[in-house]
N, C-alpha and C positions, 0 to 999 in steps of 0.2 A: 210486517210491522216495520216502521221507519224509526231507525235509531240513529241519532246524531252522535258522532265520536268527538270526544273532547281531547285535544292535544295540548299537553302541558310541558313546557320546557323541551320541546322537541320529540317527545315520545308519548305513547299511549299509556293508559293505565296498566298496572301490573297483572291484569287478568287476561292478558293476550295468550293464546295457545301458540307456543313457539313453532309448532308444526304448520301453522297457517301464515307465518310472517313471510313477506316476499322480498326479494332482493331489491336493490336500489332503495327508493324512498317510500314504497307503499307498505302499509301495515293493515292486516285484515283481522276482523273478529267476526265470525259466522258470515252473514251476507253483507257486511259493511266493510268498506276500505277507505283508508285516509292516505293520500299521496301529498306529502308536504316537503317543503324545502325553503330555505332563505333565498330570496331573489333579489338581484341587484341588476336592473336594466336601466342605466342612466338615461338613455335616449328617450324614454317615455316617463321618467321619474317614478319608476316602480322599484321600491326598496323596502322589503319586509318579509315577514314569514307567511308564505302562501300555503294554503291546503285546498286540495279538491277532494271532497268526500263524496263516495258513491254507496248507494244501497241497492241491492238487487230487489226488484218488485216482480215476483213470479206471475202474479195475476195478469199483469199488463205486458210481460216480457219486456220490461224497461228497467230504467235506473232513476233513482232520485239523486240528482247531482247538485252539489253546493260548492261554492267557491268563496273562500275567505282570505283576508289579509290581516295579519296581526290580531286575529280573534274576531274580527268584524265580517259577518256574512254579507256578501254583496248580491249573490243570487242563490236561489234554491228552486229547482224545478225538475219536473219529471220529463225524461226523454226516452224515446223508442230505441231499442237495440237493433231494429231493422234499419241498416244503413243510416246511422246517426250522422247528421251534419255537424260541422263545427258550431259551437255556441260562442258567439262574439258579443262583447260588451264593452262599454266605456265606464270607466270608474272616475268618480269625482275628483280624485287626487292626482290623476295622471295629467300629463301635458295635454293641452288642447289638440284635438284631432288625433289622440292616441286611443287605442283599443287593444284588448286582449282577446284571443280566441282559444277555447279549450277544445281539443280534439281527442276522441277516442280512436285508438289505432290498434290494428292487428287483432281485432276481435275474433275469437274462436269459441263456438259453442260445442261442448263435449257432454258425454252423458252425465258427468258428475260435477262439472264446473264450467264457468265462463272465464276465459283468460283475455286479457287486453292490456293496453298501455295508454297512458295519458301524456299528452303534450300540451304545452302552452305556447302560443305564438303571439309576439308583440308586434304591432303595426302602428305606424306613424304616417298620417296622410294616406292610408290605404297601402303603404309600402311596408313589406316585411323587414323588420329590424332585428329580430332575435327569436330563437326557438329554445324552449327548455323542456327537457325530457324528465317529466315528474316521476316516472317510474311505472312498473307493471304490476298487475294485480291477478289474483286467481280466486274467484268467488264460488264456493260450493253451492250447488243448486239441488 
């Protein structure tokens, strides 16, 4: 089941099990994690509250990944966990020739969970200008 998590005022709803909350900026409920933070990358005109939401899809050994800024979802797609490439996109409010890339890093498959970290890279004219470590997650499987 694909569940979209709603972040209000920088935190998730009160029904979060504190044992499943992660360090840094990711919070998880069952098979869903949200990694959010305020971003300010002036070189590409990105200034807002950004979230990457991920949901583990066991049937496909994949993730449903969505990216939002200030509550507006710009992408939502399913990706494979088998060597996932970065997912890059241009956003309408960014400077011309600017893009962001979302990376899944340090993926580890264990018997009871999947661990990993999310990074966001900013590019201008295909040149790297910033990296943001959104946080790490642990999804029970």
